[in-house]
C-alpha positions in Angstrom: 7.1 -11.9 -9.7 7.3 -7.9 -9.5 10.1 -5.9 -8.9 9.7 -2.9 -7.2 12.0 -0.6 -8.9 14.6 0.8 -6.4 14.0 4.2 -6.6 14.6 6.7 -3.4 12.1 8.8 -2.4 12.0 12.0 -3.8 10.3 13.7 -1.7 7.7 16.7 -2.3 5.4 18.8 -0.9 3.0 18.7 -3.1 1.4 18.6 -6.7 2.8 21.3 -8.3 6.6 20.5 -7.2 5.9 16.8 -8.4 5.1 18.5 -11.9 7.9 21.0 -11.5 10.2 18.2 -10.6 8.7 16.2 -14.0 9.9 19.4 -15.6 13.0 20.1 -14.5 13.9 16.3 -15.2 12.3 17.3 -18.9 9.6 15.1 -18.9 5.9 16.4 -20.4 3.1 16.6 -18.5 0.2 15.3 -20.1 -3.0 15.8 -18.6 -3.3 11.8 -17.8 -0.4 12.4 -16.1 -1.6 15.3 -13.9 -4.5 13.7 -13.2 -3.0 10.3 -11.9 -1.1 12.5 -9.3 -3.9 14.6 -9.0 -6.0 11.8 -7.9 -2.7 10.4 -5.7 -2.1 13.4 -3.7 -6.0 13.2 -2.8 -6.2 9.7 -1.4 -4.8 8.9 1.8 -4.7 5.1 0.9 -3.0 2.8 -2.0 -5.2 2.7 -4.6 -4.9 0.3 -7.8 -4.5 1.2 -11.1 -7.9 -0.5 -12.4 -9.8 2.5 -10.0 -7.7 5.2 -10.8 -8.6 4.4 -14.9 -12.3 3.8 -14.2 -12.9 6.7 -11.8 -10.6 9.4 -13.7 -11.5 7.7 -17.3 -8.8 7.2 -18.8 -7.2 3.9 -20.3 -5.5 1.5 -17.7 -2.8 1.1 -20.1 -2.1 5.0 -19.9 -2.3 4.5 -16.0 0.3 1.9 -15.8 2.8 4.0 -18.4 2.0 7.0 -16.0 2.5 5.2 -12.8 5.7 3.1 -13.6 7.3 6.5 -14.3 6.6 8.5 -11.6 7.7 5.5 -9.2 11.2 5.1 -11.4 11.8 8.8 -10.1 10.3 7.9 -6.5 7.5 9.4 -6.2 4.9 6.3 -6.5 5.0 3.2 -4.9 3.3 -0.1 -5.3 2.9 -2.6 -2.4 1.6 -5.8 -2.6 -1.9 -6.8 0.1 -2.2 -10.5 0.5 -3.3 -11.8 -2.7 -4.3 -8.1 -4.6 -3.2 -6.6 -7.6 -0.2 -4.3 -6.8 -1.8 -0.6 -4.7 -0.2 2.5 -5.6 0.7 5.0 -3.0 2.0 8.5 -3.5 5.3 8.3 -1.1 6.8 12.3 -2.3 5.0 13.5 1.4 5.7 10.4 3.3 7.0 6.3 2.9 4.9 3.9 4.2 5.0 0.2 5.3 1.5 -2.2 5.6 0.0 -4.5 8.0 -2.8 -6.1 5.9 -5.8 -8.2 7.8 -6.1 -11.6 6.0 -9.7 -12.0 7.7 -11.6 -8.7 7.5 -8.8 -6.9 4.8 -8.5 -3.9 6.9 -4.8 -1.7 5.9 -3.1 -0.3 8.7 -0.4 2.4 7.2 2.6 2.6 9.5 6.1 4.4 9.2 8.5 2.8 8.7 10.5 3.6 12.0 7.9 1.2 13.7 8.8 -1.7 11.8 12.7 -1.1 12.9 12.3 -3.1 16.0 11.3 -6.1 14.1 14.0 -5.6 11.1 16.3 -5.4 13.4 15.4 -8.5 15.3 15.4 -10.5 11.8 18.7 -9.0 11.1 19.8 -10.2 14.3 18.6 -13.8 13.8 19.2 -14.5 10.4 21.7 -11.8 9.0 18.8 -10.4 6.2 17.8 -7.0 5.8 14.3 -6.5 5.2 12.0 -3.7 4.3 8.4 -3.9 3.9 7.3 -1.1 1.4 6.5 -3.4 -1.5 5.0 -6.6 0.1 2.6 -6.1 3.3 2.8 -7.9 7.1 -0.1 -10.6 6.8 -1.8 -11.9 9.2 -4.7 -11.0 11.7 -5.8 -7.5 13.0 -6.7 -7.1 16.5 -9.8 -6.7 16.0 -10.5 -10.3 14.5 -8.3 -12.0 16.5 -10.3 -10.9 19.5 -13.2 -11.5 17.4 -11.8 -15.3 17.4 -11.3 -15.4 20.8 -14.4 -14.8 22.1 -16.0 -17.0 19.6 -13.7 -20.0 21.1 -15.0 -19.0 24.9 -18.3 -19.0 23.6 -20.6 -22.1 25.3 -21.6 -24.4 22.5 -25.1 -24.4 21.7 -27.1 -27.5 21.6 -28.8 -27.8 18.2 -31.3 -30.1 19.7 -34.4 -29.3 21.4 -34.1 -28.8 25.1 -36.9 -30.8 27.3 -37.5 -30.7 30.7 
């Protein structure tokens, strides 16, 4: 099982601040590290390492090494949606938790406070403190549930011929 680093989110407003944080911590700003950060700042959704590597023309191992460093610092988190490989998201601006539809694959990002009532209820019932940043909540989105409900209510069509 993948273990997510328990790094506190490191808030930064932009790429320049993120690179300054790296410098302040004695880290080198390699071309590949800068490219990975630029791609993450430019995306509004989590990205797989493979897509980053392909899109940036970098070796996959280099992308993974950089993502690991950025995650340990609290600039990046990875999340698992269903059975997919880990996806990486910039958390320097905002932390998100995710709802994942197992039917259509849609992903909905939520501010953590939107799931606080769920967290509180789980704690009340089970005494367990939960977070949903590493594994998304999987289920069925409203559109797929509605589509399935309409299909269940539709009259069955006869496969045979209609004779008067």
